[in-house]
C-alpha positions, -999 to 999 in steps of 0.1 A, spaced: 4 7 -2 13 39 -9 24 56 20 17 90 22 36 119 44 18 156 44 -2 149 14 27 135 -12 24 101 -17 60 76 -16 59 55 -50 49 22 -43 71 7 -70 100 -22 -74 123 6 -78 113 28 -49 114 -4 -31 153 -9 -41 164 22 -29 149 24 -2 169 -6 8 197 4 5 199 39 7 192 25 48 208 -9 43 247 20 37 234 52 54 230 57 88 200 74 109 211 112 103 216 102 62 186 86 58 163 99 74 179 134 59 177 121 30 141 110 27 129 143 45 143 161 14 125 142 -7 90 151 7 110 191 6 111 188 -26 75 179 -39 62 199 -16 80 232 -33 70 214 -63 38 213 -58 33 248 -41 54 260 -80 30 243 -94 53 220 -114 53 183 -125 79 159 -115 82 127 -120 80 110 -82 104 83 -89 128 105 -101 125 130 -74 123 100 -46 157 83 -62 176 117 -64 165 122 -24 178 93 -6 208 88 -30 220 127 -29 241 123 2 246 84 -8 289 95 -12 296 105 23 286 70 35 315 44 43 297 17 8 297 40 -16 328 67 -8 356 79 -32 384 96 -22 393 110 -54 366 129 -61 333 145 -50 309 137 -24 283 150 -47 297 127 -75 296 91 -55 263 96 -50 251 107 -85 271 78 -97 254 59 -77 217 74 -87 229 70 -122 235 29 -127 209 14 -102 183 38 -131 197 23 -160 192 -12 -140 158 -6 -133 150 2 -166 152 44 -167 159 64 -196 196 80 -206 179 114 -203 163 106 -164 188 94 -156 212 118 -167 184 141 -156 187 130 -115 227 130 -122 227 162 -122 202 173 -97 233 150 -73 257 164 -92 245 197 -85 229 202 -54 253 218 -35 258 244 -66 234 272 -54 212 286 -81 220 265 -118 190 234 -106 164 258 -110 176 259 -149 173 222 -153 147 197 -158 121 195 -123 139 162 -119 170 183 -113 162 214 -95 135 195 -67 172 173 -47 180 215 -44 147 227 -31 147 200 -11 187 203 10 181 237 12 147 230 34 167 206 53 195 223 58 205 257 49 163 261 59 155 284 28 120 291 20 101 271 54 71 298 52 64 275 17 57 243 40 31 247 67 28 236 99 11 207 95 32 195 64 62 205 81 46 185 120 36 156 93 73 152 74 95 151 111 69 130 132 77 106 102 114 115 99 127 130 133 158 157 132 173 155 168 204 175 166 205 171 131 224 205 127 256 188 143 248 159 137 243 165 96 275 188 95 298 158 114 285 136 91 304 167 63 331 164 71 336 129 77 329 119 51 354 151 34 377 149 57 403 124 33 400 143 4 401 178 12 409 189 -30 382 180 -44 361 207 -19 379 237 -37 352 254 -53 326 247 -33 312 257 9 322 222 17 353 242 19 332 259 52 328 222 74 361 208 70 378 247 80 351 239 106 370 207 122 401 216 108 424 248 123 449 234 106 432 230 63 449 253 45 417 264 19 425 269 -22 423 305 -36 414 307 -65 427 348 -70 460 327 -67 456 301 -88 450 328 -114 479 349 -102 509 314 -93 498 298 -125 525 285 -154 516 311 -183 538 337 -187 530 372 -182 
């Protein structure tokens, strides 16, 4: 029987059930519940905007977007966003979704820490950023009613979430600091590690190998 929370129905399909099982097995409670909330917030905001979004693709985007922070899916040589994007792309193709559909979700996850850009792409790409910005940054909470918020959080609680998610980001990126260049993720490393040296874009330009 389909699950409905705050008026948003989780598709009762093999693809969704397989995705839930995969992420539940790979992620801890903080990442899992956050990822589910991202789906609900993104769908609620898309609905408010009158945007039609494929709920299966939105679900995969939400569930897989932080998978690159988990031990089973993380690498040490690329951005964590790309780890999750690659996992989602392969999962969707293995489950019969088209190249374009899988690519839209790949973009949703790869760009979810890149402000503004996803909003100009497919709805299935934008929906993940809408959900992430709501759950992590608190953007646009006024677009969600108190009742909707209460229903989602009752199903997927946020105990000490602010501290736990920052720690999860750090744990997932501490051994690949160079991958945070050009993203907001270097703020996380600097928060925990006073010895962390940020790359400086201006200095890279000024000191590169091109002669004047």
